[in-house]
PLY file of the C-alpha trace (Angstrom):
ply
format ascii 1.0
element vertex 361
property float x
property float y
property float z
element edge 360
property int vertex1
property int vertex2
end_header
3.47 12.55 14.14
4.85 12.24 17.37
7.76 14.62 17.63
9.69 11.69 19.91
9.73 9.17 17.08
13.39 7.13 17.12
15.54 6.78 14.66
15.64 3.69 12.72
17.91 0.85 13.03
20.14 1.66 10.17
20.40 5.48 11.37
20.87 4.31 14.66
23.77 1.97 13.52
25.63 4.77 12.06
25.01 7.33 15.06
26.91 5.01 17.36
30.42 5.68 15.32
29.89 9.06 16.89
30.38 7.30 20.22
34.03 6.81 19.14
35.07 10.38 19.44
35.51 10.70 23.42
38.67 8.10 22.57
40.09 11.71 22.09
38.94 13.09 25.37
41.17 9.90 27.33
44.16 10.50 25.67
45.38 13.01 28.14
45.89 10.27 30.49
47.51 7.88 28.67
50.18 9.91 30.10
49.05 11.47 32.91
47.42 9.75 35.80
44.24 11.56 37.23
43.63 12.34 40.77
41.04 10.50 42.62
38.50 13.47 42.05
39.32 13.91 38.35
39.13 10.35 38.15
35.57 10.13 39.19
34.52 13.37 37.56
35.80 11.60 34.05
33.82 8.53 34.82
30.90 10.59 35.28
30.73 12.84 32.44
31.54 9.54 29.71
28.68 8.02 31.58
26.30 11.44 31.51
27.18 11.43 27.99
26.39 8.35 27.19
22.60 8.41 28.45
22.89 12.01 26.49
23.82 10.44 23.39
21.52 7.94 23.74
18.41 10.29 24.39
19.38 12.30 21.89
18.70 9.25 19.13
14.71 9.27 20.36
13.97 12.52 20.04
13.66 15.61 17.42
13.77 19.57 17.28
13.58 21.58 20.70
14.48 18.51 22.94
17.38 17.78 20.44
18.56 20.99 20.09
18.94 21.07 23.80
21.09 17.76 23.43
23.33 19.75 21.11
23.93 22.62 23.74
24.31 20.14 26.39
27.44 18.56 24.53
28.88 21.95 23.44
28.72 23.18 27.12
30.14 19.82 28.48
33.10 20.31 25.94
33.64 23.71 27.43
33.44 23.31 31.03
35.89 20.50 30.33
38.16 22.59 27.84
40.15 24.16 31.16
41.19 20.62 32.01
41.45 18.50 29.02
41.31 19.53 25.11
40.03 16.76 24.34
36.61 17.98 25.33
36.53 19.30 21.58
35.33 16.20 20.95
32.10 16.65 22.89
31.71 19.85 20.98
32.02 17.68 17.58
29.63 14.85 18.95
27.01 18.03 19.49
28.02 18.99 15.94
27.14 15.79 14.31
23.70 15.47 16.68
22.74 18.25 13.88
22.30 15.71 11.41
18.95 14.40 13.35
16.94 17.84 13.19
14.52 18.15 10.91
15.87 20.34 7.86
18.58 21.72 6.71
17.69 25.35 7.74
17.24 24.01 11.32
20.74 22.25 11.34
21.98 25.25 10.36
20.53 27.20 12.97
21.64 24.46 15.83
25.78 25.31 14.37
25.22 28.68 14.16
24.30 28.99 18.37
27.12 26.34 18.83
29.38 28.41 17.31
28.26 31.72 19.40
28.52 29.57 22.51
32.06 28.96 21.53
32.74 32.38 20.66
30.73 34.16 24.00
32.76 31.56 25.87
36.31 32.05 24.55
35.61 36.02 24.92
34.56 35.46 28.91
36.94 32.58 30.04
39.89 32.37 27.61
39.65 28.72 25.99
42.87 26.67 25.37
43.60 26.99 21.60
43.76 23.65 21.83
40.42 23.18 22.67
39.10 26.58 20.70
40.93 25.86 17.28
39.96 22.32 16.84
35.85 22.94 17.90
35.98 25.51 15.51
37.83 24.52 12.55
36.27 20.97 12.50
32.66 21.40 13.87
31.73 22.80 10.37
32.68 20.17 8.29
31.73 17.31 11.21
28.35 19.00 10.89
27.98 18.51 6.74
29.31 15.18 6.76
26.72 14.18 9.18
24.09 15.96 7.57
24.70 14.63 4.23
24.72 11.22 5.69
21.84 11.18 7.08
19.90 13.07 4.08
20.93 9.85 1.94
19.84 7.50 4.54
16.69 9.48 4.88
16.26 8.73 1.24
16.86 5.77 1.08
14.93 4.66 3.75
11.95 6.91 1.73
12.92 4.41 -1.70
12.16 1.57 0.53
9.24 2.50 2.22
8.08 3.45 -1.55
8.45 -0.15 -2.69
7.08 -1.73 0.47
3.85 0.41 -0.30
4.22 -0.17 -4.13
4.43 -4.07 -3.34
1.54 -3.83 -0.72
-0.77 -1.94 -3.31
-0.19 -4.63 -5.52
-0.68 -7.27 -3.13
-4.48 -5.56 -2.50
-5.08 -5.23 -5.65
-4.44 -9.13 -6.63
-6.71 -10.06 -3.53
-9.27 -7.78 -4.73
-9.03 -9.30 -8.23
-9.30 -12.72 -7.18
-12.27 -11.96 -4.56
-14.13 -10.88 -7.84
-13.21 -13.21 -9.68
-14.11 -15.56 -7.13
-17.66 -13.98 -6.63
-18.20 -14.06 -10.69
-17.52 -17.80 -11.12
-19.01 -19.52 -7.66
-21.89 -16.79 -7.75
-23.03 -17.64 -11.23
-22.14 -21.68 -11.27
-23.92 -22.18 -7.26
-26.71 -20.63 -8.65
-27.31 -23.04 -11.69
-26.14 -26.11 -9.19
-28.88 -24.66 -6.54
-31.88 -25.00 -9.71
-30.61 -27.83 -10.95
-30.53 -29.82 -7.77
-34.30 -28.35 -7.19
-35.10 -29.83 -10.37
-33.63 -33.13 -9.65
-35.42 -33.27 -6.51
-38.98 -32.66 -7.77
-37.83 -35.33 -11.36
-36.66 -37.73 -8.56
-39.84 -39.78 -8.17
-41.69 -39.03 -11.78
-38.85 -39.57 -14.26
-35.21 -40.97 -13.47
-34.14 -40.29 -16.62
-34.67 -36.75 -16.25
-33.64 -36.73 -12.56
-30.50 -38.73 -14.37
-29.48 -35.95 -16.48
-29.66 -33.18 -14.00
-27.74 -34.74 -11.50
-25.16 -34.88 -14.66
-25.29 -31.78 -15.24
-24.60 -30.73 -11.92
-21.56 -32.47 -11.70
-20.44 -31.06 -14.87
-21.16 -27.47 -13.26
-18.98 -28.74 -10.23
-16.06 -29.70 -12.35
-16.15 -26.57 -14.16
-16.37 -24.25 -11.13
-13.44 -26.55 -9.43
-11.26 -25.59 -12.53
-12.15 -22.15 -12.82
-11.13 -21.37 -9.34
-8.22 -23.17 -9.85
-7.71 -20.71 -12.90
-8.60 -17.69 -10.94
-5.92 -18.15 -8.24
-3.51 -18.48 -11.11
-4.85 -15.40 -13.10
-5.27 -16.78 -16.31
-8.91 -17.41 -16.32
-10.14 -15.17 -19.39
-14.01 -15.65 -20.37
-14.93 -16.28 -24.12
-18.54 -14.67 -24.96
-19.78 -17.23 -27.28
-19.15 -19.92 -24.31
-20.76 -17.78 -21.80
-24.05 -16.75 -23.94
-24.62 -20.77 -24.15
-23.95 -21.05 -20.35
-26.43 -18.17 -19.69
-29.18 -19.74 -22.36
-28.87 -23.45 -20.25
-28.78 -21.33 -17.14
-31.95 -19.20 -17.51
-34.27 -22.04 -19.29
-33.49 -23.72 -16.11
-34.85 -20.96 -14.50
-37.89 -20.73 -17.24
-36.48 -17.61 -18.49
-36.39 -17.68 -22.61
-33.11 -15.67 -23.41
-32.68 -13.53 -26.89
-29.74 -13.10 -28.13
-29.33 -10.35 -31.00
-25.24 -10.41 -31.34
-23.66 -8.49 -34.30
-20.81 -10.43 -35.50
-17.41 -7.69 -34.80
-14.09 -8.23 -34.08
-13.32 -7.50 -29.89
-10.21 -7.10 -28.34
-9.82 -9.85 -25.90
-9.76 -7.97 -22.45
-13.01 -6.36 -23.92
-14.57 -9.89 -24.72
-13.56 -10.99 -21.02
-15.45 -7.65 -19.55
-18.35 -8.32 -21.64
-18.46 -12.05 -20.63
-18.10 -11.21 -16.85
-20.89 -9.06 -17.39
-23.32 -11.08 -18.61
-22.52 -14.18 -16.40
-23.20 -11.51 -13.43
-26.27 -10.35 -14.82
-27.58 -13.68 -15.84
-26.79 -14.46 -11.81
-28.51 -11.83 -10.69
-31.66 -12.49 -13.05
-32.01 -16.01 -11.89
-31.84 -15.18 -8.49
-33.75 -11.65 -8.18
-35.49 -10.76 -11.26
-38.59 -12.97 -11.27
-38.14 -12.96 -14.86
-39.86 -14.50 -17.83
-38.11 -12.98 -20.57
-34.14 -12.11 -21.17
-32.69 -10.08 -24.15
-29.28 -9.35 -24.93
-27.76 -7.58 -27.56
-24.26 -6.70 -28.85
-23.68 -3.84 -31.50
-20.32 -1.98 -32.29
-19.44 1.12 -34.24
-16.18 2.95 -34.92
-15.54 4.41 -31.21
-17.50 2.08 -29.05
-19.14 -1.73 -28.58
-22.32 -1.52 -26.82
-23.41 -4.53 -24.58
-27.05 -4.54 -23.52
-28.97 -7.26 -21.18
-32.78 -6.43 -20.63
-35.00 -8.45 -18.44
-39.08 -8.14 -17.74
-38.75 -8.94 -14.16
-39.90 -6.98 -11.09
-38.35 -4.07 -10.40
-39.56 -0.80 -8.47
-38.91 2.18 -10.66
-38.05 4.34 -7.95
-35.75 1.97 -5.61
-31.98 2.75 -6.22
-30.05 -0.14 -7.84
-28.24 -1.56 -4.68
-24.99 -3.09 -5.92
-23.47 -5.90 -4.29
-20.12 -7.39 -4.82
-21.01 -8.72 -8.20
-22.21 -5.46 -9.31
-19.39 -3.68 -7.87
-16.48 -5.85 -9.59
-18.90 -5.26 -12.77
-18.73 -1.78 -12.69
-14.90 -1.42 -11.57
-13.84 -3.68 -14.84
-15.71 -1.48 -17.10
-14.43 1.89 -15.77
-10.51 0.54 -15.50
-11.24 0.07 -19.40
-12.58 4.09 -19.48
-16.17 2.54 -20.57
-19.58 3.33 -18.69
-22.49 1.20 -17.15
-25.94 2.63 -17.03
-29.19 1.13 -15.26
-32.43 1.30 -16.56
-36.27 0.88 -15.11
-38.83 0.27 -18.04
-40.45 -2.89 -17.34
-37.67 -4.42 -15.97
-34.35 -3.94 -15.69
-31.90 -2.84 -18.51
-28.53 -2.44 -17.97
-26.03 -0.96 -20.55
-22.51 -0.95 -20.80
-20.45 1.31 -23.43
-16.38 -0.02 -24.01
-14.60 2.21 -26.25
-13.30 0.06 -28.82
-9.62 1.92 -28.20
-9.24 1.02 -24.77
-6.46 -1.79 -23.13
-6.18 -4.25 -25.23
0 1
1 2
2 3
3 4
4 5
5 6
6 7
7 8
8 9
9 10
10 11
11 12
12 13
13 14
14 15
15 16
16 17
17 18
18 19
19 20
20 21
21 22
22 23
23 24
24 25
25 26
26 27
27 28
28 29
29 30
30 31
31 32
32 33
33 34
34 35
35 36
36 37
37 38
38 39
39 40
40 41
41 42
42 43
43 44
44 45
45 46
46 47
47 48
48 49
49 50
50 51
51 52
52 53
53 54
54 55
55 56
56 57
57 58
58 59
59 60
60 61
61 62
62 63
63 64
64 65
65 66
66 67
67 68
68 69
69 70
70 71
71 72
72 73
73 74
74 75
75 76
76 77
77 78
78 79
79 80
80 81
81 82
82 83
83 84
84 85
85 86
86 87
87 88
88 89
89 90
90 91
91 92
92 93
93 94
94 95
95 96
96 97
97 98
98 99
99 100
100 101
101 102
102 103
103 104
104 105
105 106
106 107
107 108
108 109
109 110
110 111
111 112
112 113
113 114
114 115
115 116
116 117
117 118
118 119
119 120
120 121
121 122
122 123
123 124
124 125
125 126
126 127
127 128
128 129
129 130
130 131
131 132
132 133
133 134
134 135
135 136
136 137
137 138
138 139
139 140
140 141
141 142
142 143
143 144
144 145
145 146
146 147
147 148
148 149
149 150
150 151
151 152
152 153
153 154
154 155
155 156
156 157
157 158
158 159
159 160
160 161
161 162
162 163
163 164
164 165
165 166
166 167
167 168
168 169
169 170
170 171
171 172
172 173
173 174
174 175
175 176
176 177
177 178
178 179
179 180
180 181
181 182
182 183
183 184
184 185
185 186
186 187
187 188
188 189
189 190
190 191
191 192
192 193
193 194
194 195
195 196
196 197
197 198
198 199
199 200
200 201
201 202
202 203
203 204
204 205
205 206
206 207
207 208
208 209
209 210
210 211
211 212
212 213
213 214
214 215
215 216
216 217
217 218
218 219
219 220
220 221
221 222
222 223
223 224
224 225
225 226
226 227
227 228
228 229
229 230
230 231
231 232
232 233
233 234
234 235
235 236
236 237
237 238
238 239
239 240
240 241
241 242
242 243
243 244
244 245
245 246
246 247
247 248
248 249
249 250
250 251
251 252
252 253
253 254
254 255
255 256
256 257
257 258
258 259
259 260
260 261
261 262
262 263
263 264
264 265
265 266
266 267
267 268
268 269
269 270
270 271
271 272
272 273
273 274
274 275
275 276
276 277
277 278
278 279
279 280
280 281
281 282
282 283
283 284
284 285
285 286
286 287
287 288
288 289
289 290
290 291
291 292
292 293
293 294
294 295
295 296
296 297
297 298
298 299
299 300
300 301
301 302
302 303
303 304
304 305
305 306
306 307
307 308
308 309
309 310
310 311
311 312
312 313
313 314
314 315
315 316
316 317
317 318
318 319
319 320
320 321
321 322
322 323
323 324
324 325
325 326
326 327
327 328
328 329
329 330
330 331
331 332
332 333
333 334
334 335
335 336
336 337
337 338
338 339
339 340
340 341
341 342
342 343
343 344
344 345
345 346
346 347
347 348
348 349
349 350
350 351
351 352
352 353
353 354
354 355
355 356
356 357
357 358
358 359
359 360
């Protein structure tokens, strides 16, 4: 991180309070008219101090320490002529709040006291300057450090809240992306198959062609409804409904489906994941497998629900499965429920999903 990162707007607004203190430096001139030379020096000092103060808001560590020492020296140089210059020393103490930690602030404050005491030993500074500088530097610095610490804590909390909100937004986008992929991928594959079949039937069997077109219209309406449900985050998939849809889709692709489904109680969250896994796998079979058979089994025991989908399609036994959006999304859902997924090549592709019964519900 760059060491010249500036303060937040909130910290700057709080720090500008310290610019009020130079008013004590001007109190002398409410009863005494300065000479032209002193007036020019006062104006130059105040202008330079404002620049120094603004610079101190933009820097950290060594350069900030230099600003603190410069403010202290400005007070010492003016001490013989204006006791109100103790305000510059107090502002220097207030700058300690910007140092990175309490140890650095304590070191800077100790250096200020050492400079003041050494200057007093050699210059015999006026007591009306030295006493306020020595007495008020410590409490001013402590209050400033405490305020800055609270400000940083508040900023940190705000940043954490923003980070959590951002993560929630990203998670929601990923959910919508996965769900829309599941919805569109499967249904559009079915629509493509039925449209191709309707094209072949248009010149030979208008009745069958009309039936396929009605099925296409029905699928399109379903996909529109499911996309809306996905965006509203209230879409759930029934395994029985998905099995019926899978059978229709596989039949359209000339794939014979066999289902061995054990009657068991499945929590809704697990059923939804299984149904979506079935949808994604059937979509892949239709698109890529060139299979003629598909076998689906569901069984359970006291610990797990086992769901297997196997086809006799073309698979290279030594070639790794390339996970696209669909398989990646399916894997993420399964892992979120502390489940496992395994891919096995044997006369086709077999996918086995194990979901713990005591997982999320």
